[in-house]
N, C-alpha and C positions, 0 to 999 in steps of 0.2 A: 409468559403472558404476551399476548399479541400487542404490538405497537400500532396504535391507530392515529393517523393524521386525518382530522376532519377539516374540510375546506369549504368555507362559506363563500360562494361566488355567484357568477351569472350562469346561464344555461351552458351545458357542455358544448353544444353545437355553435356557440358564439366564440369559442376559442380560435384565435389565429395562431396556427402552429409555427409561423415564422417569427412572431413578435411577442408572444404571450409569456410574461414573466412567471405567472402562476404555474404554467406547464413546466417550465424549467425547474422550479422549486419542487414540484410533485415528482418529476423524474429522478431528482437527486434523493428525495425521500424514499422512493422505491429501492434505490441502490442500498439504502440503509435499513432495508427490511420493514418499512412501514407499509401497512395496508391503508388504503385511502377511501374515505367516505366523503362524497361530494354532495352538497345540498345548497339550496337557495334560501333567501330570507323568507319566502312564502312557506317553507317547510318547517319553520320554527314553531314549537309549542311549549308552553309552560303548564305542566300537569302534575299535581301532587308535589309541587316544589322541585320537580325535575324538568330540565330543559331537554326536550325530546325532538328529534328531527325525523322526517321521512326522507331519507337520502338514498344515494346509490353507491354501492361498493364498486369501485372503478379500478381498472388497470390501464396505465398509459404506456404508449409505445413511442420511441424516439424515431424520427426520420421516416415516418410512415404516413401515408394518406389517411389510412384508418388508424388514427392515433390514440383511440381509447376504446375500451370495451366495458360495458356495464355488466358486471358479473351477476348482480342481483340488486333489487331494491330492498331497503332495510329500514326498520324502525330502530333508532339508536339514541341512547342516553349520552349526551355530549360530555357528561362528567367522566365517562370511561375513555375519552380520547386522551392520548398522551400529549398531543399538540393540536391546537386549533388555529387555522389561518382565517383572518377576515380579508377577503380578496375580491369582494364584489366592486364593480366600477361605480364611481359617482354617477348621478348627483348625490350630494350629501343632504338627503331629504329626510322626512320623518320616518320613512321606512328604514333608512340606514341607521338613524338614531335609535329607533325602537329595537333594531337587531342588537345594538350594543347593550341595551338594557337587559335583554334576554341573557346575553353572555356574561353580564356582571354577576349572575347567579352561580357561575361556575368558578371554583376556587383555584384551579390550576393557574400558575404564573405564565404558563407557556401558551398564551393566546396572543398571536402576533397579527397586528399590533394590539396592545392592551385596549379593551373596549372603552374603559373610562377615559384613557388618555386620548383616544381618537375623538371623543366628544369634546374634550378640553382644549385640544390643540387645533384651533381653527387654522386651516391651511393658508389663509391670507393674514388673519389677525396675529397669528403667532410671530410673524415677521416684525411686529412692532417692538419686539425685544432687541432688534438689531438694526434700527433705523440709521445708525451711524455708518453702516456698511451698505446702505441702499441709496438709489437715486432719490431725489426729493419726492416724498410720498405723503398723501393725506387720505383719510377715510371719512366719507361724508355722504349725505344725500341732499345737500344744499346747493342749488344751482348757482347762487352768488359766489359760494366758496370755490366751486369748480371754475367759474368764469374768471375769478381773481387769480386762481392757480394757472389757468391758461395764459392770461395776460402776462404773468411773470415768466413762465417757462416756454411760451411760444408754441410748443408741440407737446401733447400729452397723450397718455394711454389710460383708458378707463376700463376697469375689470369688475365683474360681479364678485362680491366677497366669497361666495360659495360656487364660483365658476370652476370649470374643469376642462381639460383637454383643449385649451385654446379657444373655447367656444365663447361667443358673445363679447369678445374684446373689441373695443372701438378705438380708433386713432383719430385724434382731433388736431387739425393743423390750422391755427389762427382763428378760423371762424367757428363760433359756437352756435349750433342750431338748437335753440332752447326747446322747441317743440319736440324734436326727436329725443333730446336728453331727458325731458320730463317723462315721456313714455317709457324710456329706458329705466329711469329711477323708479317709476311706478311699478314696473315689472320686477326689478331686482332689489329695491330698497337701497340700503347703504352700499356704496361702491368704493373700490380702491382706485385712487387716481395717482398716476406717476408721471414724472418728467420723462419724455421720450428719449431713449438712448440710441444714438445713431449706430452704435456698435451692434445693435440687434440684427442689422443687415448681414453681419458676419456670423450670425447664429448665437445660440446660448450654449452653456455647458451644464449638462445634467450630471449632478454629483450623487454617487450612491453611498449612503450611510447605513452601516450595519452595526448594531450594538455599540453606538457611540464612536465608531471608527470610520474614517474616510477610506473607502475601499477602491475608488476609481471614478472615472468620468468619461462621458462621450460628448462630442460637440454635435449639435443639431442645427443644420443649416436650413433656413426657410426656402421654400420654392420661390422662383422669380416673381417679384411683385408683391410678396407677402411679408409681414412682420412676425408671422407665427412659426415658431420652430418645432412645435409638437409633431411627432411622427404621424399622429392621427390626422394632422392638418397638411400633410404632404412634405414635412421636413425630412431631411436626409441625415442619417447618422454617420459621423466621421470620427476617426481616431483623434485623441487629444491628450494633453497633460495639463494639470493645474499649475499655474505659476505660484510664486511664494505668497502673494496677496490672496489669491483665490483659495489656496490651501489653508491659510490662516483663518479666513472667514468660515470655511467649511468645517474646520475643527471646532471653532467656537460654537457654531450651530449644532454640530454633532454632540458635543458635550451637554448642551442645554436640552436637546431632544432626549438623550438617555436619562437625564434627571427627571424629565417629564413623562417617562415610561414608554417612550417610543423606541422600538427595536430596529425597525426598517423604514427608511425614508429616502426620498429623492428631493434635492434642492436644486434650484436653477440660478445660474450666474450669467450676467451679460456685461462684457467690458470691465470685468473686475468688480462688479456690483452684484449683491444679492437682490433679486427682483421680487422677492416676496412670495414666491410659490413654493411652499414647503409641503410636499406630497407625503401624507401619512396614511391616507385611506387605502390606496392600492398602487404603491410605487411600481414603476415599469422601467424597462430599458436593459434588463440583464441579457436577453438574447443578442441584442445589438452589440453590447459590450463584448460578449464572447466571440461574436463573428469578427469584430475588429481587432481584438487583442489575443484571442485564443485562450483567455482566462475565463473560467466558469465561476462567477461569483455566487452561484447557487451552492457551491461547495463551501465557500467562506461563510455564507449565510447559515448553513446547517452546522458547520463547525462551531460558530459562535452560539447558535441556538442550543446545541447540546451541552454547552458549558453552563447554561443557566440551571439554577437549582430550584 
């Protein structure tokens, strides 16, 4: 019987062959004799209790400008896939949420990450389980609460709860512009507010968690004049190791994520603190880790995945 990997993601022509983790996972799948069907959320249909997609049968190629070939378009029942990846990029909006409801109809345990778990594990709110390992943090949409928090901490960072890729993060230093903040909250509703960590200037550490295990980390250094370490915001990936405190925190979060049904995640640490970004929708960074260490965590990913029953 053919082994089928179905990948729910963005358009094929949006893949960055230098940085895309999904491509790394797909290439390793092909080495293990999986055929790949690629589709987008717009291709999902529920008809006669079956989740059907209009996807593309694809072959990927490593280290090539022409890195994929569409063999044919195909109508496919996702129940026949051995493995399904949810790998489309945020925002975590209603389209994203609706796609998880479609996939809840499929009984296989090998949907990575589990669609119900993706809905339940809010990437910012989930960190409230670990506040003792975080800088002082509140969640609110109350201007007075934010003003009081600023007065206490002097410098703060405000993030949308469903923000992603370092977008729409604001840094407030002593003076609170209530007009700007009101517009910000009107747009994003409840926000995450944290004490600013000076160590962010030295970058953050993105930790890779696979099946409840801490598999490695990279350091992401912000570009000059920025507090944003995300690669998509100009951050530079550097080789690093976790110290004992960072490893302890990472293992605690990893164990919790596995219990919550999350197989693959990325968490971020700054100065020995968890900063509350727990990426479960579309974790990235594996190509950078491979380039820096020579170790291909896509192999570890598939080894762990094929252990699942």
